[in-house]
C-alpha positions as CSV (number, residue, x, y, z in Angstrom):
1,M,-67.2,-56.4,77.7
2,H,-68.9,-53.3,79.1
3,V,-68.0,-50.0,77.3
4,F,-68.9,-46.4,78.1
5,V,-68.8,-44.1,74.9
6,V,-68.3,-40.5,75.7
7,H,-69.1,-38.0,72.7
8,N,-70.2,-34.6,72.1
9,R,-72.5,-34.7,69.0
10,Y,-71.8,-32.2,66.3
11,A,-74.7,-30.0,65.1
12,S,-77.2,-31.8,63.0
13,A,-77.5,-28.9,60.5
14,Q,-74.3,-30.1,58.9
15,P,-73.2,-33.5,57.9
16,S,-70.8,-35.2,60.4
17,G,-68.7,-38.2,59.6
18,E,-67.7,-38.4,63.2
19,N,-71.3,-38.7,64.4
20,N,-71.8,-41.6,61.8
21,V,-68.6,-43.3,63.0
22,V,-69.6,-43.2,66.7
23,D,-73.0,-44.5,65.8
24,Q,-71.7,-47.2,63.6
25,E,-69.2,-48.3,66.2
26,V,-71.9,-48.4,69.0
27,A,-74.1,-50.6,66.7
28,L,-71.2,-53.0,65.8
29,L,-70.2,-53.5,69.5
30,R,-73.9,-54.2,70.5
31,G,-74.2,-56.6,67.5
32,A,-71.1,-58.5,68.7
33,G,-72.7,-58.9,72.2
34,H,-71.0,-56.1,74.1
35,Q,-72.9,-53.9,76.6
36,V,-72.5,-50.3,75.5
37,E,-73.7,-47.1,77.3
38,S,-73.4,-43.7,76.0
39,F,-72.6,-40.4,77.9
40,E,-73.4,-37.6,75.4
41,R,-73.9,-33.9,75.0
42,R,-75.4,-32.3,71.7
43,S,-74.2,-29.1,70.2
44,D,-77.8,-28.5,68.9
45,D,-78.8,-27.9,72.5
46,I,-76.8,-24.7,72.6
47,A,-79.3,-22.9,70.5
48,A,-82.1,-23.3,73.2
49,R,-79.9,-21.7,75.9
50,S,-80.2,-18.1,77.0
51,L,-77.6,-15.4,75.9
52,L,-75.9,-15.8,79.1
53,G,-76.0,-19.7,78.8
54,K,-74.4,-19.5,75.4
55,A,-71.7,-17.1,76.6
56,A,-71.0,-19.5,79.5
57,V,-70.2,-22.4,77.1
58,A,-66.8,-20.8,76.1
59,L,-65.8,-20.7,79.9
60,T,-66.3,-24.5,80.3
61,V,-64.6,-25.5,77.0
62,P,-61.2,-26.1,78.8
63,W,-62.8,-27.7,81.9
64,N,-66.3,-28.5,82.8
65,P,-66.5,-29.5,86.6
66,A,-70.2,-30.5,86.3
67,V,-69.3,-33.0,83.6
68,R,-66.7,-34.5,85.7
69,A,-68.9,-35.1,88.7
70,E,-71.8,-36.5,86.6
71,L,-69.6,-38.9,84.6
72,A,-67.6,-40.0,87.6
73,A,-70.8,-40.8,89.4
74,R,-72.2,-43.0,86.6
75,L,-68.8,-44.8,86.1
76,R,-68.7,-45.6,89.8
77,T,-72.3,-46.9,89.8
78,E,-72.0,-48.8,86.5
79,R,-68.4,-49.9,86.6
80,P,-67.7,-50.4,82.8
81,D,-64.5,-52.1,81.8
82,V,-63.3,-49.2,79.5
83,V,-64.4,-45.6,78.5
84,H,-64.0,-44.7,74.8
85,V,-63.8,-40.9,74.3
86,H,-64.5,-39.3,71.0
87,N,-65.2,-35.5,70.7
88,V,-65.4,-33.5,73.9
89,F,-65.9,-29.9,72.4
90,P,-67.6,-27.8,73.3
91,L,-69.8,-29.2,76.2
92,L,-67.9,-32.0,77.6
93,S,-64.3,-30.9,77.9
94,P,-61.2,-32.8,79.0
95,A,-62.8,-33.1,82.4
96,V,-64.1,-36.5,81.2
97,L,-60.5,-37.7,81.7
98,A,-60.5,-36.7,85.3
99,A,-63.8,-38.6,85.8
100,C,-62.2,-41.7,84.4
101,A,-59.4,-41.4,86.8
102,D,-61.7,-40.7,89.8
103,A,-63.7,-43.8,89.0
104,G,-60.5,-45.9,88.3
105,V,-61.7,-46.8,84.7
106,P,-59.3,-47.0,81.9
107,A,-59.8,-44.6,79.0
108,V,-59.1,-45.0,75.2
109,A,-59.7,-42.0,72.7
110,T,-60.2,-41.9,69.0
111,L,-58.4,-38.9,67.5
112,H,-60.6,-37.8,64.6
113,N,-58.5,-34.8,63.7
114,Y,-55.5,-32.9,65.1
115,T,-57.0,-31.1,68.0
116,Q,-54.3,-32.5,70.2
117,I,-51.8,-30.1,68.5
118,C,-53.7,-27.6,66.7
119,P,-56.7,-25.6,68.2
120,P,-59.1,-26.0,65.3
121,G,-57.7,-29.5,64.6
122,T,-57.1,-28.9,60.8
123,L,-53.3,-28.1,60.7
124,Q,-54.3,-25.5,58.0
125,R,-54.5,-21.7,57.7
126,G,-55.6,-19.8,54.7
127,G,-56.1,-22.7,52.6
128,R,-52.6,-23.9,53.1
129,P,-50.8,-26.4,55.6
130,C,-49.7,-24.7,58.8
131,T,-47.8,-26.3,61.8
132,Q,-47.0,-23.0,63.7
133,C,-48.6,-24.3,66.9
134,V,-47.3,-27.7,66.8
135,G,-45.1,-28.4,69.8
136,A,-45.4,-24.7,70.9
137,A,-47.9,-22.5,72.7
138,P,-51.0,-22.0,70.5
139,L,-50.5,-18.2,70.3
140,P,-50.4,-18.2,66.4
141,A,-53.9,-19.7,66.3
142,V,-55.2,-17.0,68.5
143,R,-53.4,-14.2,66.6
144,H,-54.9,-15.4,63.3
145,G,-58.3,-16.4,64.6
146,C,-57.9,-19.9,63.2
147,Y,-61.2,-21.3,64.5
148,R,-64.1,-19.8,62.4
149,D,-62.0,-16.8,61.6
150,S,-62.4,-15.4,65.0
151,R,-59.8,-14.7,67.8
152,L,-62.5,-14.8,70.4
153,A,-63.8,-18.2,69.3
154,T,-60.2,-19.5,69.1
155,V,-59.2,-18.5,72.6
156,P,-61.1,-21.3,74.5
157,L,-59.7,-24.0,72.2
158,A,-56.2,-22.5,72.6
159,V,-56.5,-22.4,76.4
160,S,-57.9,-26.0,76.6
161,L,-55.0,-27.3,74.4
162,S,-52.3,-25.6,76.5
163,V,-53.7,-26.5,80.0
164,N,-54.8,-30.2,79.1
165,R,-52.1,-31.3,76.9
166,R,-50.4,-33.3,79.5
167,R,-53.6,-34.5,80.9
168,W,-54.5,-36.1,77.6
169,W,-51.1,-37.7,77.2
170,S,-51.2,-39.3,80.8
171,G,-55.0,-39.8,81.1
172,V,-55.5,-42.1,78.1
173,E,-54.2,-45.6,77.9
174,R,-54.6,-45.9,74.2
175,F,-55.2,-43.4,71.4
176,F,-56.7,-44.8,68.1
177,C,-55.3,-42.8,65.1
178,I,-57.5,-43.2,62.1
179,S,-54.6,-43.4,59.7
180,A,-50.9,-44.0,59.6
181,A,-50.4,-40.6,58.2
182,Q,-52.1,-39.0,61.2
183,R,-50.0,-41.0,63.6
184,D,-46.8,-39.9,61.9
185,V,-47.8,-36.3,62.4
186,L,-48.6,-36.8,66.0
187,V,-45.4,-38.6,66.8
188,R,-43.4,-35.8,65.2
189,A,-45.5,-33.4,67.4
190,G,-44.2,-35.1,70.6
191,M,-47.2,-37.4,71.4
192,P,-46.2,-40.6,73.1
193,P,-45.7,-43.2,70.3
194,E,-46.4,-46.2,72.5
195,R,-49.8,-45.1,73.1
196,L,-50.8,-44.3,69.5
197,A,-52.3,-47.3,67.5
198,V,-53.6,-47.1,64.0
199,K,-57.2,-48.1,63.8
200,H,-58.9,-47.2,60.4
201,N,-62.5,-46.3,60.3
202,F,-64.6,-49.1,59.2
203,V,-67.7,-48.8,56.8
204,P,-70.7,-51.1,56.9
205,D,-71.2,-53.2,53.8
206,P,-73.6,-51.3,51.5
207,D,-76.7,-52.8,49.9
208,D,-75.9,-50.6,46.9
209,R,-72.9,-51.3,44.8
210,R,-72.0,-50.0,41.3
211,S,-73.1,-52.4,38.7
212,G,-72.5,-50.4,35.4
213,A,-70.2,-47.6,34.3
214,G,-71.6,-44.8,36.6
215,E,-73.7,-41.9,35.8
216,H,-71.9,-38.9,37.3
217,L,-68.7,-37.8,39.2
218,L,-69.5,-37.0,42.9
219,Y,-68.4,-34.7,45.5
220,L,-70.1,-35.6,48.8
221,G,-69.0,-33.7,52.0
222,R,-68.8,-30.4,53.7
223,L,-68.8,-27.4,51.4
224,A,-65.7,-25.7,52.9
225,E,-62.5,-24.3,51.6
226,A,-60.4,-26.9,53.4
227,K,-62.4,-29.6,51.5
228,G,-61.2,-28.4,48.2
229,V,-64.6,-27.1,46.9
230,R,-63.1,-24.0,45.1
231,L,-60.3,-26.2,43.8
232,L,-62.9,-28.6,42.4
233,M,-64.9,-25.6,40.8
234,A,-61.8,-24.3,39.3
235,A,-60.8,-27.7,37.8
236,W,-64.4,-28.2,36.5
237,E,-64.3,-24.8,34.7
238,E,-61.2,-26.0,33.0
239,I,-62.8,-29.3,32.0
240,A,-65.8,-27.5,30.8
241,A,-63.6,-25.2,28.5
242,G,-62.3,-28.2,26.9
243,G,-65.7,-29.7,26.1
244,G,-66.5,-31.7,29.3
245,V,-66.0,-35.4,30.2
246,G,-69.4,-36.7,29.2
247,V,-71.0,-37.0,32.6
248,P,-72.1,-34.3,35.0
249,L,-70.6,-33.4,38.4
250,V,-73.0,-33.9,41.4
251,V,-72.3,-31.8,44.6
252,A,-73.9,-33.0,47.7
253,G,-73.5,-31.3,51.1
254,T,-73.8,-28.1,53.1
255,G,-71.4,-25.6,54.8
256,P,-70.0,-22.2,54.6
257,L,-69.7,-22.2,50.8
258,E,-73.1,-23.4,50.0
259,G,-74.5,-20.1,48.7
260,E,-71.3,-19.9,46.4
261,V,-71.6,-23.4,45.1
262,A,-75.5,-23.1,44.6
263,A,-74.9,-19.9,42.5
264,W,-72.1,-21.5,40.4
265,A,-74.1,-24.6,39.7
266,A,-77.3,-22.6,38.7
267,G,-78.2,-22.6,35.1
268,R,-75.4,-25.3,34.2
269,D,-76.4,-28.4,32.6
270,D,-73.0,-30.1,33.5
271,V,-73.2,-29.6,37.5
272,R,-76.1,-30.5,39.8
273,Y,-76.1,-29.1,43.3
274,V,-78.4,-31.3,45.3
275,G,-78.1,-30.1,48.9
276,L,-77.7,-32.3,51.9
277,Y,-78.4,-36.0,51.3
278,D,-79.4,-38.4,53.9
279,Q,-77.5,-41.7,54.4
280,D,-79.6,-43.6,52.0
281,E,-79.3,-41.1,49.4
282,C,-75.6,-40.9,49.9
283,R,-75.3,-44.7,49.4
284,K,-77.2,-44.7,46.3
285,A,-75.5,-41.6,44.7
286,I,-72.1,-43.2,45.5
287,A,-73.2,-46.4,43.8
288,R,-74.2,-44.5,40.7
289,S,-70.8,-42.7,40.4
290,V,-68.1,-43.0,37.8
291,A,-65.7,-41.7,40.7
292,V,-66.0,-40.0,43.9
293,V,-63.9,-36.7,44.2
294,A,-62.1,-35.8,47.4
295,P,-59.8,-32.9,46.7
296,S,-59.2,-31.6,50.3
297,T,-56.4,-28.9,50.6
298,W,-55.9,-29.9,54.3
299,L,-54.1,-33.1,55.4
300,E,-57.1,-35.3,56.0
301,A,-56.7,-37.5,59.0
302,F,-58.8,-40.3,57.1
303,G,-61.3,-39.7,54.3
304,L,-64.5,-41.6,55.1
305,V,-66.1,-40.9,51.7
306,V,-63.1,-42.7,49.9
307,V,-63.8,-45.8,51.9
308,E,-67.5,-45.7,51.4
309,A,-66.8,-45.5,47.7
310,M,-64.4,-48.6,47.9
311,A,-67.3,-50.5,49.6
312,A,-69.4,-49.7,46.7
313,G,-66.8,-50.7,44.1
314,V,-66.2,-47.2,43.0
315,P,-62.8,-45.6,42.6
316,A,-61.8,-42.2,44.0
317,V,-59.8,-39.4,42.7
318,A,-58.2,-37.8,45.8
319,A,-55.5,-35.3,46.6
320,G,-52.1,-36.8,47.0
321,H,-51.4,-35.9,50.7
322,G,-52.4,-36.9,54.2
323,A,-54.4,-40.1,54.7
324,F,-55.4,-40.2,51.0
325,V,-51.9,-41.4,50.0
326,E,-52.5,-44.7,52.1
327,L,-56.2,-45.1,51.2
328,V,-56.0,-44.7,47.4
329,E,-53.3,-46.8,45.5
330,D,-52.6,-44.4,42.5
331,G,-53.7,-46.1,39.3
332,V,-55.0,-49.2,41.1
333,T,-58.0,-48.1,43.3
334,G,-58.1,-44.7,42.2
335,L,-56.1,-41.6,41.0
336,L,-54.2,-39.1,43.1
337,H,-53.8,-35.6,42.0
338,R,-51.3,-32.9,43.1
339,P,-52.6,-31.2,46.2
340,G,-53.9,-27.7,45.4
341,D,-53.4,-28.0,41.5
342,P,-56.6,-27.6,39.6
343,A,-54.9,-28.7,36.3
344,S,-53.7,-31.9,37.9
345,L,-57.3,-32.5,39.3
346,A,-58.8,-31.7,36.0
347,A,-56.5,-34.3,34.2
348,C,-57.4,-37.0,36.8
349,L,-61.1,-36.4,36.2
350,R,-60.6,-36.6,32.5
351,R,-58.6,-39.8,32.8
352,I,-61.0,-41.7,35.2
353,T,-64.0,-40.9,33.0
354,A,-62.2,-41.7,29.6
355,E,-60.8,-45.1,30.5
356,S,-64.1,-47.1,31.3
357,A,-62.4,-50.5,31.2
358,R,-59.6,-49.3,33.5
359,N,-62.3,-47.5,35.7
360,R,-64.2,-50.8,36.2
361,E,-61.0,-52.6,37.2
362,M,-60.1,-49.9,39.6
363,G,-63.6,-50.2,41.2
364,R,-63.1,-54.0,41.6
365,A,-59.6,-53.4,43.2
366,A,-61.2,-50.8,45.5
367,R,-63.8,-53.3,46.7
368,R,-61.1,-55.8,47.4
369,R,-59.3,-53.3,49.4
370,Y,-62.3,-52.6,51.4
371,E,-62.9,-56.2,52.3
372,Q,-59.2,-56.5,53.4
373,D,-58.8,-53.5,55.5
374,F,-62.1,-51.5,56.1
375,S,-64.8,-54.1,56.7
376,P,-66.8,-54.4,59.9
377,D,-65.0,-57.7,60.7
378,V,-61.6,-56.1,60.5
379,G,-62.7,-52.9,62.4
380,L,-64.3,-54.8,65.3
381,K,-61.1,-56.9,66.0
382,R,-58.9,-53.8,66.0
383,L,-61.3,-51.9,68.3
384,V,-61.6,-54.8,70.8
385,D,-58.0,-55.4,70.7
386,G,-57.3,-51.8,71.6
387,Y,-59.8,-52.0,74.5
388,R,-58.0,-55.2,75.8
389,T,-54.6,-53.5,75.6
390,A,-56.0,-50.5,77.6
391,I,-57.5,-52.6,80.4
392,A,-54.3,-54.7,80.5
393,G,-52.2,-51.4,80.8
394,R,-54.3,-50.0,83.6
395,S,-54.3,-53.3,85.6
396,G,-50.6,-54.0,84.9
397,G,-51.2,-57.2,83.0
398,G,-53.7,-59.7,81.6
399,D,-55.9,-59.5,78.4
400,S,-59.4,-59.3,79.4
401,P,-61.9,-57.6,81.8
402,S,-61.8,-58.9,85.5
403,P,-64.3,-61.7,86.4
404,S,-65.7,-59.7,89.2
405,R,-66.5,-56.8,86.9
406,E,-68.0,-59.1,84.3
407,R,-70.2,-60.6,86.9
408,S,-71.1,-57.3,88.3
409,T,-72.4,-56.0,84.7
410,G,-73.8,-59.2,83.6
411,S,-72.2,-58.5,80.2
412,S,-71.2,-61.1,77.8
413,R,-67.9,-61.0,75.9
414,G,-68.4,-60.8,72.3
415,N,-66.3,-62.1,69.4
416,P,-63.2,-59.9,69.3
417,G,-62.9,-60.4,65.7
418,E,-65.6,-58.3,64.2
419,R,-65.6,-54.7,63.5
420,D,-64.4,-51.1,64.2
421,G,-64.9,-47.4,64.0
422,G,-63.5,-43.9,63.4
423,S,-64.1,-40.5,61.4
């Protein structure tokens, strides 16, 4: 199969699970024998633009005609079987869907968040769930400045959502939802259910797995309000006041709360703030964990760090809402705390560190769940099945690329039972 992957890469200064998912998915497909081409823009490139060039970015967020022309030309020349769209903000825009239509190539799209129904994609405002824009004009998002706390920055996203809603729904043959929880929200918001398929993110099988009891509790991710960082700090203060849990808390990542987290951790012997880890350091830190902590206050569409912990045989303590409810079986593969409740989070952290035998059993159960639902083999099968469904939908039948297109690309058809991706 010949696949075109379309993605606007997030800035490299901050960790991006979505970038990682795209890269892993491309490697997975190529490893299975599929031909994969990439059509990308990089947010890092915005910094090198002139002031006028930077200001012009906002104008093309809803629609970028140059991208449409460039992508359509490439698709007409290279004739892929399917286009897989990931992030299009801010440099690509939904014009990529028009390019697919221009060239007559079916498109699939992975929904890594909620940008189809919420301008910032979080379904959250002021640290609490918010659905004011769902199924309606996104004027509340503009009024509250939901993207980066800025009305001006929110306007292009709100305009794009308003003018391109129907284009997304009609221009994509198959949407990949990264959890059933996300799909349920999108269906309730009015998206066409027949085009929404659940395809969990996969995680490569790590070289590092936990072999002992673990050395620390680990928070690994973006240091932002929506990720529950302040909630975790409040819970940890409660734990420290009661004498601690015998292991330190390691916080790895960067983001808008970095200064606050670094100041909080400074001078403490029960907290280590280590900054931004690379992928190898992340894997090693997870494998040395008593548990991974995911206390998000927003409704996570997935929760990649939880699955990375499963792969390493490590249980998770996660908020009991959003995708975490389907990823973590409470008391079996980890523990769920009441969302937004520091006392509940503190109680779960005490429990998962105090019951060492139970912790090890939860780690083994987490690894079994990974092998069953989140391994590369499972992921690839779901990914390729989705591609075939999209191709069949566009052609009106059949379950594979046309022979003429396969001959023209010279691509070989890989095993459709190997691995998948997401955010």
